[in-house]
N, C-alpha and C positions, 0 to 999 in steps of 0.2 A: 129184518127180512134178509135171507141169504142172497149171495151174488147170483147163484143159479136161478133162483126165482125171478130176480130182476131181468136176467137174460131171457128167460122163457116168456115173461110178460112183454118184453120189448119185441121179441120175435112174433108173438101173437098180434100185437098192435100193428107191426109191419105188414103181416099177411092180410090183415083186415083192410088196411088203408092203401096198399100198393097197387097201382095199375099194372105194374110189371113185377110180380113177386119173385121172379127169378133173377132180377138184376139189382145189385147192391145200391146203385145210384137211385133207383126208383124207391127202394125201401128207406133210405136214409133221409129222404126229403119229406117224410110224413110228419115230422115233429112240428108242433104249432110254433115254437120259437124259432126253429131252424129252417122253416119253409122260406126259400129264397123268393124275392120279388123280381118281376121282370123289369129289366132296364134296356134290353137290346130291342129297339123298335126300328125295324127295317121293313120297307114296303116293296112290293113287286107287282108286275102285271098279273092279272088274275089267270090262274091255270085252269085248263079244261077239267082236270080231275086231280084232286090232291089226296093221296092216301094217308097224309099225315093228319087230316082233320078228324079222324075217328077216335083220337085219344080223349080220355075223360078230363075235361077242364076242371071239374069239381074236386078232383083229387090232387092234381099236380099243376103247377104253373105252366104256361105255354110260352114258348120262345118264338118270336117273330123272325123269320129268316127270309133270305132272298131266293130268287129262282136259281141262282148259281149253286146254292147249297142243296137244293132238292131236285135238280134236273135229272140226276141219275135215278130218281124214284118216279119220274113222270115221263113215260114213253108214249104219250098219246099222239104226239106229232102234230097237234093242232096249234095254229097261231094264236097268240094272246092278243087281246084287244087293249084299248087305251085305259080301260078301268083298272083299278088296283084292288087287290084283295090280300089279306093277311094269310100267310102259310105258317103253321105252328108246329113246334116240336116239344115234346115233354122232356124233362131232364134226362130220363133214361134213354130216350131216342137221341138226344143231343150227344151224350157220352158214347153211345153206340156209333154214331157218325164219326166222332173223334177217333175211336179205336179202329174203325175201318180205314180212315185216312192214314193213321199211324202204321198199320200193318202193310198197306199198299206202298206207302213211301219207304218203309224199311226194306222191303223185298224187291221193289222195282229197280232196275238198273239205271233208269233215267229219272230226272226231276219231274214230278207230276204237277198237276194243277194245284195252285195254292188254295188251301181251305182257310183263308184268313178270317172269314166271318164266323166259322165254327170256333176258331181259336179265340176270337174276341169275346164271343158269348160265354165260353167256358171260363175265361179269365175274369170276366166281370162277375159272374156268379160265384166264383171262388172267393173273390174279394168281398162280396156281400156276405157270403157264408162266414168268412173270418170275422167280420164285424158282428154278426149275430152270435158267434161263439164267444166273443169277448163279453157279451152281455148275458150269456147263459149262466145258470147257477153252477158254481164251482163244486166239483166232486160228483156231478151227475155222470152216470155211466154213458149216457148218450153222447156227451161231449167228446169223450175219448174215441168212441166209435166213429163219430163224424170226422174227427181229425185224422184218423187212420185212413178213412176213405178219401178224404181230400188229398192226403199225401200220395195215394195211389194215382189219383187223377192228375196231380201235378207231375208225377213221374212220366205218365203217358204223354202229357202235353209237352214237357221239356224234351223228351226223347224224340218226339215228332219234329220239333223245331231244330234240334241238334242234327238230326238226320238230313234235313233240308239244307242246313248251312254247310255240312260236310260235302254234299253233292255240288253245291254252288262253288265251293272252293276247289273241288276236283275238276269240274267241267265248265268253269266260268266263261271261257271264250265262246264255246258252242252255245251256251245258254243265252248269252248276250246277243250273239249273232241271230239266234232264233227269235229273240224279242224284237230285233230290228226288222225282220222280214217274216212276220207271222202269216200262216196260211189262212185262207178265207174261212171264217167261222171258227177258227181256233182260238181258245181262250189263253190268256197269259198264264205262264207257269210261275210267275214271280209276283209277290205282293209288292206294293210300293216301297216298303222298307227293305225287302230283299233285293229289289232292283238297285236301290242306292248302295246297299252293301256290296253287290256284285260289281258295280262300276268302280267303287272305291278299292275293292280288292284287286281288280285288274290294273288300275292306275298305280297302286302301291307295288304290285308285282313288276310292272314295267319299269318303274323307278328303281327298284332294288336291283333288277338285272342290269340296268344301265350303269348304276353307280359301282356295283361290285365287279362286273365282268366285261360288259360290252364296251365301255369306254377305253378299256385297255387292249382291245383287239383291233385288227386292221379295219379301215373304214368300210370295206366291202362286207364285213361280218358283224357290223354293229346294229343290224336290224334283225329282229326275231319275229317270225310269223307264229303267234301263239295258237292260231287255229290249227296249224300243222304240227306244232310242238306238243300241245296238250292232247291226250287221247280222248276220243269220243266215248260216250256211253255204249256199252256192249249190248245192243238190242237183240243179238243172237243168243244171249245167255238163256238158260232154262230156269223156269220158275214153277213152284207148286201153286195150285189155285183150287178154290172151291167154287162151284157154279151156283149162283144165286137165282138166275133166271135161265130157262132152257134156251139154247142157241142152236140154230140149224145151219148147215152148209158153211161151216168154218173151213176156209181154204188153208191147208198146211203145205208150206213149201218143202221141197225135197232137201235132204241133208247132203246128198251126193249127186253127181251128174247122172249116175245110173238110175236114180229113182225119179218118179214123176210126182206132180202135184196130186194131192188127194183131199177129199172133203170129209169132215167128221161132224157129228152132232154132239153137243154138250148137254147132258141131262141135268136137270136141277138137283142139287145136292151131291153130285159126283165130284171127285177130285182127280186132278190130272197133273202131270209133269210135262210141260210144253214150252216151246220157244216163246220168249216174251214178245217178240215182234209180231207174232201171229195173233196174240190176244190183247195187245196194247189198247186198241179201241174199246174192248170190252171192259178193261180195267177203268178207263176214263169214264165210261157210261155207268159203271157200278153193276154191270151184269155178272161179273166175277169178282172174287175176293182173293187176293194173294195171301198165302199162308206159309 
């Protein structure tokens, strides 16, 4: 049988079995051998309405995630009770969440909230996929296709983590200061591992400055205020965005003293170039996507 026939048959099987036929991750997890099993078991308080529960569990495995991962999809505003309920994501939805976090982190001028739970689930499933690929039949066309898709996912994952580390290194005094005095209801922007890295980076920077330069200077110049020396994230920079949910009465601050504040509506699906500070809360809630 020719290679073209094999490809056509694989595509036909993918279309028949995929809950998300337009997404590569959804297609590539149809194989009986390569179907990943769930290992990320996280519980959370029961949500009033979960839009993630509509995916077909018969076709794809479901990922149990916490409310932190799905809060941008749940805007009901109702308080959760003491009972716990599982919230699920299909593999295609999980990768879509990773890609959204990657794009937002890449284009936002500040460090955003850590998506460590998404990262952990993706890494665990990639490891399990690698184990299954080692047991798969050699020479199978599906193996090479799966490996190619896994490399693409690994690139997105590593790029996301590298982007966060670069921001930590660039703005570490301000990030750590923000972690010391968080606002009410504000989530931490650092994972536990990132917090350790930021503290070690700050300590190493202070030690280096002291050993190389400060100890050779007059006593009155041997103290450096890193909060004043290191620049802050430029929240007034402009970003491109795509609106995922319609937003009304968005207050836009004037660019010059001659202008006045004005209010705009953001229609779903529209794209805009706007100051980041204006739409930062919408990025955090998932109402808009940076592009």
